[in-house]
N, C-alpha and C positions, 0 to 999 in steps of 0.2 A: 626792422627797427622802425620803430614808433617815431614817425615826425615829431622831431622837434618844434615848440612852440614861441613862433620869434618875441624879443621884450616888445610891449605892447610901446605906439610911440608917443600915447597921452601920458605916460607919469608925470606925476608935478612934480615943478623946478625942485621945491624943498626937499623931496625927496631923495634925487636926485644930488642934492648938496649936502642930502644927512645921511651918510654911511652908514649907520642903524636901522634908520627907517627905511633905506635902500632896500637893504638884506631882510629884512620884513615882510617887504612887497612882493618881491622876487620871491619866497617862500612861501606865500598863499599863491601865486601864479602857478608855481610847482604843484601845487596839492589840488590846485583847482584842474591842470591838465591829466593830472594823474587820475586823479575819478573821470573824467572825460576818454581818457583810455583804457584804465581796467573796464565801463560800464557797469560799473557795480552801484547797487544804490539799496536802502532801505525799502522801495518798492516792489524791486526787482526779484531781493532775498525773501519776500515775505507774502510773494506770490503766486497760486497757484490756478490752472490755466488748463482749458482744454476745450472740445469739442462733442457736444450732447447731440447720437442719433438714434431713433428708431429700431425697434426690430427687425423691421422691415424693411429697413432704410430710408431716408428723407430725415433732413436736420430735424430736432427737437424741441421747437420752435416755443417759450414760452415756460420750459423749463425751470423748476424751482432747485435752483446749487443753491447749499447749506453746507459750512462748515459749522460743526459742533465740537468743543471741549469735554473731554473723557469727564472734567467737573461737572456731578449732579448736584444742582441748587433746590429748594425746597421753596414754593409761592408763598402769597399772602395765604392763599387758599389750601395750603398744606399738599400741594401736589408736586412730586420730583421732576423735575424739568432741567435737562441738560443744557448746558449755556450756551450760545449761541455767539458764534464769532465774526463769522460773518453770513451775509446772504445776497444772493443776486438771482439773475432771471437768464437764461438761452436768449439770445438774440435770433433775428432769422433765419442767419445759417447756422444754429446751434453753438455758436460759440461763446462761452462764459468766463470769465475771470474773477478771482476773490483774491482781495489784498488780507490776507491773516495778520493779528496782531503780531505787534514787537515780541520774540519769547517765547511764540507758540511752539510747541515740540509733538504730544501727542493729540491728534485730534481725530473725527470723521466726517467725511465728504459724502452729505447725500444728496444725488438728482433723482426728483420725481416728476412725473408729468403725467397728467389724466389724459386720456384717449378720448376726443367729445364724438361720441356716437348715440346714438336715440337710445335717452333712458326708460324709456319707456317698457323696458322689458327684463330692466333691471338695472344696480350702478353701472356706472362707468368705467372701465377697466383702467389699470395703474401701470404704467413700466415705472422700473428704476433701477438704482445703481448704490451702492455703499462700499463705502472700503475704511480701513482705519489706517492713519498713519501714525506708526508706533513711536517713532524716531525722527530725530531731528537732521538724521543724513536723509530721510525721505522728503522735505522740503529746503526749497520749493521743490515743484514737480509740475513737470510740463506734459497732463494724461495723454497727450492726442488725441485721437477718436474714440467715444467711450459709445458702446453700445448700450443701451436701455435694456432690460429683460421684464418680464411679468412679474407681479411682485405674488407672493408665497401667501401661506395659514400655516398660523404655529399653534398644534393643540397640546395641552397637557394639563395634568393635576397637581397641584400642591398640598403637599401633606405637613405640617408642622410634628415636630420632634419633640415629644413627651409634654403634658400637660395641655390644658386647655388652649384654646386659639382665640383668644379674644384682641385681637389686634387686626389690624389691614394692611396687605400688602398689594405694594404696587408691582406688575412687571410687565416689561417693554422691553423693545431690541434695544441694545446700546447703541450710542451715536443719534436715534432717533426722539419725537418730543411723544411718540403714541404709547402712553405710558397707562396699563388699564388696570382701577382698582380693585382689588376683591374683596369684599364685604366681607367681619367678620364669622367666623361658625365656631360652634361648641364640639364639631364631632374629629376626631383624628382622623378620620377618612382621606380629608380638607377637601378641597374644592377645585372644580374643573376650571379653566381659565383658555380663551381663544383670542388669538391675534391676528387679524387681518392688515392686508398690506404689509407684509413684512416686505423689504427692499430684497433684491438679487444680491447676493454676497455677504447678506447679517451673521457673522459669526457667532454672536451671543445672543444671552438676554439676562437680562440688568433686572435685580431684586431691590425694593427698599422695604424693608420691611417697618411700619410703622411705630415707633416705640410706645410703651403702655402708658407713661408717663408722657403729655404732650410737652414739647419744648420749641421753644421757639428760636425758629433755626433760617429763616427767613433772607435768602441770598448770604448763603454761607453755605459751603460744601458741605453734603450730607452723606455718609457711608451707605454704599450698596455692594448687593453680594451680584458675581455674575457668573452663567453658567453657560459654558461651551455649548454650540448648535455646530455638528458634524453635517455637513454635506445638505441642507437644505436643498431641494428641485424646486427650479424655479415654475412660478403658476403651477403648488400644487399643494396640498395638505399636509404638513409635517406633524407627522406623534412623535413629540418628544418624552413621553411617560411621566412618570410622578418625580416631583422635583422636592426633596428634602429640604425643610428650612428651619429656622430656629427662632421663636418669637424673640423678639427684646424684651 
């Protein structure tokens, strides 16, 4: 049985002498008590939290944690960019917590950390983690301990379906902001693309075919196509073959 809250002793005399006002005050007190007993709040309902760890153990201190919407916007430079819902960094224990905007349903969560090494021999390695949360039933989420993994490389070819390819195509990993522009070509054989630092757990590619007639879609959702990626091997090159697309 929950503990009953006692009637406050400092109720104003005007409330005690006025029955309607007294009933309103008691109702407000009851609502407040119920909130304390249930422990629910907007912050709790829209929070996703966890602990980011490096592959070999140890906290992923300073790892960047970003929640992105499945909605893709067009920037002023006409670059497709997923809408960022919340952003934070993991603390010295790898702990992170994000508060998502009210009403958030489908979103992606990406965790990324650059491993500090001597870069004279090449670029610093990156470890990461990416998951899609497609339904409201999976929010909020207490992720627990999340182990980051080495990133991958995705390689393939885009081929237009019929006619000349006289427009640009932007391709990237859904849920990330690493879109890569492929310039126009007039060859139906298409063009190759390579995406580096693909997060572990990435599930699909996202394609934005730039319209042949330029339109102003800044800060408005734009149509994108997706291509499923099955079994990306962590830390390896993944060949996805030829991906057909229809120029707009």
